[in-house]
VEXVODO-887344 format. One record per residue (C-alpha): residue in one letter; x, y, z. Coordinates in steps of 0.5 Angstrom, whole numbers, plus 500, padded with zeros to 3 digits. Layout:
BEGIN
A	X	Y	Z $
...
This chain:
BEGIN
M	143	809	289 $
S	145	815	292 $
D	142	822	289 $
E	144	829	292 $
R	137	831	291 $
F	134	826	296 $
D	135	825	303 $
G	129	822	304 $
P	127	814	304 $
D	127	811	297 $
L	120	809	298 $
V	114	812	302 $
V	108	807	303 $
A	101	810	305 $
G	097	805	309 $
A	100	800	314 $
G	095	794	311 $
G	097	790	305 $
G	102	796	303 $
L	107	793	308 $
I	108	787	304 $
A	111	793	299 $
A	115	795	305 $
L	118	789	307 $
R	120	787	300 $
A	123	793	298 $
A	127	793	304 $
Q	129	786	303 $
L	132	789	296 $
G	136	794	300 $
L	131	800	299 $
S	129	805	305 $
V	122	805	307 $
L	117	810	310 $
V	110	807	312 $
I	105	813	314 $
E	098	811	317 $
A	093	815	319 $
N	089	811	324 $
E	092	810	330 $
H	088	803	331 $
F	090	800	324 $
R	093	794	327 $
R	085	792	328 $
G	082	797	324 $
N	084	797	317 $
N	081	792	312 $
T	087	787	312 $
A	086	786	319 $
M	079	785	318 $
S	079	780	313 $
T	079	773	313 $
A	086	772	311 $
M	085	768	305 $
I	090	769	299 $
P	090	765	293 $
G	096	762	290 $
A	095	758	284 $
G	101	753	283 $
S	103	753	290 $
R	107	748	293 $
W	102	746	298 $
Q	097	745	292 $
A	102	740	290 $
A	103	737	296 $
A	095	736	296 $
G	095	733	289 $
I	092	739	286 $
E	093	741	279 $
D	093	749	278 $
S	096	754	275 $
P	096	762	273 $
E	092	760	267 $
I	087	756	270 $
F	086	762	276 $
V	085	767	270 $
A	080	763	267 $
D	076	763	273 $
I	077	770	274 $
M	074	772	267 $
S	069	767	268 $
K	066	770	275 $
T	067	777	272 $
R	064	775	265 $
G	070	777	262 $
E	069	784	265 $
A	076	784	269 $
D	082	787	266 $
R	086	781	263 $
D	093	783	264 $
L	092	785	271 $
A	089	778	272 $
V	095	775	269 $
S	100	779	273 $
L	097	777	280 $
A	095	770	278 $
S	102	769	276 $
V	105	772	282 $
S	100	769	287 $
H	104	762	288 $
R	111	766	289 $
L	107	771	294 $
V	105	766	299 $
E	111	762	298 $
W	115	768	300 $
M	111	770	306 $
A	112	763	309 $
D	119	763	307 $
D	121	770	308 $
L	116	772	313 $
K	116	766	317 $
M	108	765	317 $
P	105	758	318 $
I	101	758	311 $
S	096	753	310 $
L	092	751	304 $
V	084	751	305 $
T	081	745	303 $
D	075	743	307 $
F	070	747	303 $
P	070	750	296 $
Y	069	758	295 $
P	064	760	290 $
G	068	761	283 $
H	074	758	285 $
S	075	751	281 $
R	081	749	285 $
F	083	749	292 $
R	088	755	292 $
C	086	760	298 $
H	092	760	303 $
T	091	762	310 $
V	094	763	317 $
P	092	760	323 $
G	085	762	326 $
R	083	764	318 $
I	083	772	321 $
G	086	778	318 $
T	089	780	325 $
A	093	774	325 $
L	096	776	318 $
L	097	783	320 $
D	101	781	326 $
F	105	776	323 $
I	107	782	318 $
L	108	787	323 $
N	113	783	327 $
Q	117	783	321 $
V	116	790	319 $
W	119	792	326 $
A	125	788	326 $
S	127	791	319 $
E	132	797	320 $
L	130	800	313 $
I	123	801	315 $
D	120	807	319 $
L	113	807	321 $
Y	110	814	322 $
V	103	814	326 $
P	098	818	326 $
A	100	821	319 $
R	096	822	313 $
L	098	823	306 $
A	096	830	304 $
D	099	830	297 $
V	104	827	292 $
V	109	832	289 $
V	111	831	282 $
T	116	835	278 $
D	117	834	271 $
G	113	828	271 $
S	116	824	276 $
V	115	823	284 $
T	119	827	288 $
G	116	828	295 $
V	110	827	299 $
V	106	832	303 $
V	104	829	310 $
Q	099	831	315 $
T	101	830	323 $
P	098	832	329 $
D	104	837	329 $
G	102	840	322 $
T	104	839	315 $
E	111	837	312 $
E	114	835	306 $
I	118	829	305 $
P	123	828	299 $
T	122	821	296 $
R	123	817	289 $
A	117	813	289 $
V	110	813	293 $
L	105	807	294 $
L	098	809	295 $
A	096	803	299 $
T	090	807	303 $
N	085	802	301 $
G	078	805	297 $
F	073	809	299 $
G	068	805	303 $
G	068	810	308 $
N	066	816	304 $
Q	058	815	304 $
E	058	821	298 $
L	063	817	294 $
V	059	810	295 $
R	052	813	294 $
R	055	816	287 $
Y	059	810	285 $
L	055	804	289 $
P	048	806	290 $
E	046	799	290 $
I	050	797	296 $
A	049	804	300 $
E	044	802	305 $
A	048	796	307 $
V	052	796	314 $
Y	060	799	312 $
Y	065	794	315 $
G	071	797	313 $
S	077	802	315 $
E	074	808	317 $
E	080	811	314 $
S	078	809	307 $
K	076	815	305 $
G	078	815	297 $
D	085	819	299 $
A	088	815	293 $
L	082	817	288 $
R	083	825	290 $
I	091	825	289 $
G	091	820	283 $
E	086	824	279 $
K	089	831	281 $
L	095	828	278 $
G	092	826	272 $
A	091	819	273 $
A	086	814	270 $
T	081	810	274 $
A	077	804	273 $
F	071	799	275 $
L	069	805	280 $
D	062	801	281 $
A	066	795	283 $
Y	065	792	291 $
Q	066	787	295 $
G	059	786	299 $
H	058	780	305 $
A	051	778	307 $
A	054	774	313 $
L	055	780	318 $
A	053	777	325 $
M	049	782	329 $
P	049	786	334 $
S	056	784	335 $
A	059	786	328 $
T	063	779	327 $
L	063	775	321 $
A	059	769	321 $
G	063	767	315 $
W	060	764	308 $
A	063	757	310 $
T	057	756	314 $
V	053	756	307 $
M	058	752	303 $
H	058	747	309 $
G	050	746	308 $
A	047	752	311 $
F	042	757	308 $
L	039	764	309 $
V	032	766	310 $
N	028	773	311 $
K	023	774	317 $
N	018	770	313 $
G	022	764	314 $
E	023	764	306 $
R	030	763	302 $
F	031	768	297 $
G	036	766	292 $
N	042	761	291 $
E	047	762	297 $
T	052	759	293 $
I	053	764	288 $
G	058	768	293 $
Y	057	772	299 $
S	059	778	295 $
E	053	779	291 $
Y	048	776	296 $
A	049	782	300 $
R	045	786	295 $
E	040	780	295 $
S	039	781	302 $
L	038	788	301 $
L	033	787	296 $
H	029	781	299 $
A	030	781	306 $
D	031	789	308 $
G	038	787	309 $
Q	037	783	315 $
A	037	775	314 $
W	038	769	318 $
I	043	764	317 $
I	040	757	319 $
L	045	751	321 $
D	046	745	325 $
E	051	743	330 $
R	055	739	324 $
I	056	746	321 $
Q	058	749	327 $
R	063	744	328 $
A	066	745	321 $
C	067	752	322 $
Q	071	752	328 $
S	077	753	324 $
F	075	760	323 $
Q	076	765	329 $
D	071	770	326 $
F	066	764	327 $
R	068	763	334 $
D	068	770	336 $
T	061	770	333 $
E	059	764	338 $
A	062	768	344 $
S	058	774	343 $
N	052	769	343 $
G	051	770	336 $
V	048	763	335 $
R	041	761	338 $
W	040	754	338 $
A	033	750	339 $
D	031	743	338 $
S	026	744	332 $
A	024	749	327 $
A	018	751	331 $
E	022	753	337 $
L	028	756	333 $
A	022	761	330 $
A	020	762	337 $
V	027	764	339 $
T	028	768	333 $
G	022	771	331 $
I	022	768	324 $
E	015	766	322 $
P	014	759	324 $
T	010	756	318 $
G	015	759	313 $
L	021	757	316 $
G	019	749	317 $
D	017	749	310 $
T	024	752	308 $
L	027	747	312 $
A	023	741	309 $
A	025	743	302 $
T	032	744	303 $
R	033	737	306 $
R	029	734	300 $
C	034	738	295 $
A	040	736	300 $
D	038	729	299 $
G	037	729	292 $
Q	030	728	292 $
A	028	735	289 $
T	031	741	285 $
D	032	747	288 $
V	027	753	285 $
H	033	758	286 $
G	038	753	282 $
R	042	751	288 $
T	046	745	287 $
F	051	744	292 $
W	049	742	299 $
E	054	738	303 $
A	049	735	307 $
P	041	736	310 $
L	041	740	316 $
A	039	735	322 $
G	039	735	330 $
R	039	741	333 $
L	038	747	329 $
G	042	754	330 $
A	040	761	327 $
I	045	767	326 $
A	042	774	325 $
V	046	777	319 $
R	046	784	316 $
A	048	786	309 $
A	055	789	309 $
L	059	793	304 $
F	067	791	306 $
H	071	795	301 $
T	071	798	294 $
Q	074	794	288 $
G	075	800	283 $
G	080	805	283 $
L	086	808	280 $
R	088	804	273 $
V	095	801	274 $
D	099	796	270 $
G	102	789	272 $
D	107	793	276 $
A	102	797	280 $
R	104	803	276 $
V	099	808	276 $
L	097	810	269 $
Q	095	816	266 $
E	089	816	261 $
S	094	816	255 $
G	096	809	258 $
E	103	812	260 $
P	105	811	267 $
I	106	817	272 $
S	113	816	274 $
G	114	813	281 $
L	107	813	283 $
Y	104	806	284 $
A	098	803	287 $
S	095	797	291 $
G	089	794	294 $
G	083	798	294 $
A	087	804	292 $
A	088	801	285 $
M	083	798	280 $
G	081	791	282 $
I	080	784	278 $
S	073	783	280 $
G	070	787	274 $
H	064	791	275 $
G	059	791	281 $
A	059	785	286 $
A	058	779	282 $
G	065	778	280 $
Y	068	778	287 $
L	072	771	288 $
A	075	770	295 $
G	082	773	296 $
N	080	778	291 $
G	081	783	296 $
L	088	781	299 $
L	091	779	293 $
P	091	786	289 $
A	093	789	296 $
L	099	784	297 $
G	100	782	290 $
L	101	789	287 $
A	105	791	293 $
F	110	786	292 $
L	110	787	285 $
A	111	795	286 $
A	117	794	291 $
E	120	789	286 $
H	119	794	280 $
I	122	800	284 $
A	128	796	286 $
G	129	795	279 $
E	128	802	277 $
A	133	804	283 $
A	138	799	280 $
G	137	801	273 $
T	135	794	271 $
């Protein structure tokens, strides 16, 4: 792998979130890696750290042990169904196919205590296939990854350092330009992975491509400014699905912690200030953010009971919401209305209606059919805002994460993953499945590393 033209790393990874998976897999395959990260507080401030650590793995050994029959083909069918056929099938096949190998590699090679989530179903997944770590929180996931990064002799981490440009000579990547507090420097390399996330932190781009969610709270990395789009388009890269995003209707306020959609799937529901529900919550938390903006001015309440509270204790985010006094309790709907400011008659009527639906005595006017159980006993309410978590469109890539030109030809040595790349959520928010953020972030990084190693070895 020696080459006199290069005295830099074999691979530069821009972004110390999901892209670290590429660094670890590449180092495992014998490559030297430099990771550059613009945010000094990335351990708690990037989108991987801010996730719920849900990684789909179709056909994993945990599924087999639980007696769950799944396969990449079934997963792809779920993706195409949720996106109404809009997702890029080839990319969906690549990610679904690598998904079980990815989670098993993370457990075996990265020593992660992976488990399968089976206590409630996520909207759109026909099988229990989301895998996670204890606490079900991204900070724990990222900490596990970083422990392995710091232990590797082949990986260097450069923070703070922003990728300013990628140098391409005769059609192939030959280096990067990096900005640091000390100035600008050019570093030679043979491959670059753009893992800088999307453009959720760039209000101008959000208003241009995602006007329907522009008024929502942004809950993501402040460094998600669209750097990959800027660099890729300058190099002639094609883009795709720039109108796609993951929203979330359950950002607890004022603490800005994630109440979580497990509340809903266990039987909770959302109301506006008039105490009225405004849709079928089980369609998915991503598209429901827009419903909240349209019908609740972006500010709603999750109504739950103590059974649901107990069921959500496996989520660190939910426990953090409780610790910040984010759940208000009362012995009746009238008392809950008094402590929250929700219109009491509306809340009482809605509670009675949902109980009839959950008991099978009535059909929900909004079309919701999944009710784990009617609410009973003490009632709780969580004030939530509609949020934009991250964008789901970006540079067009193939199944090896190679960035493609408009002609369909790859830019040699340039790769993209996560929010920097196009995703598998189709257009808008409705195609998002739980894990559609982390799987392209971790899965494309994993595939990129293997392709880069193969190129370096001439295979």
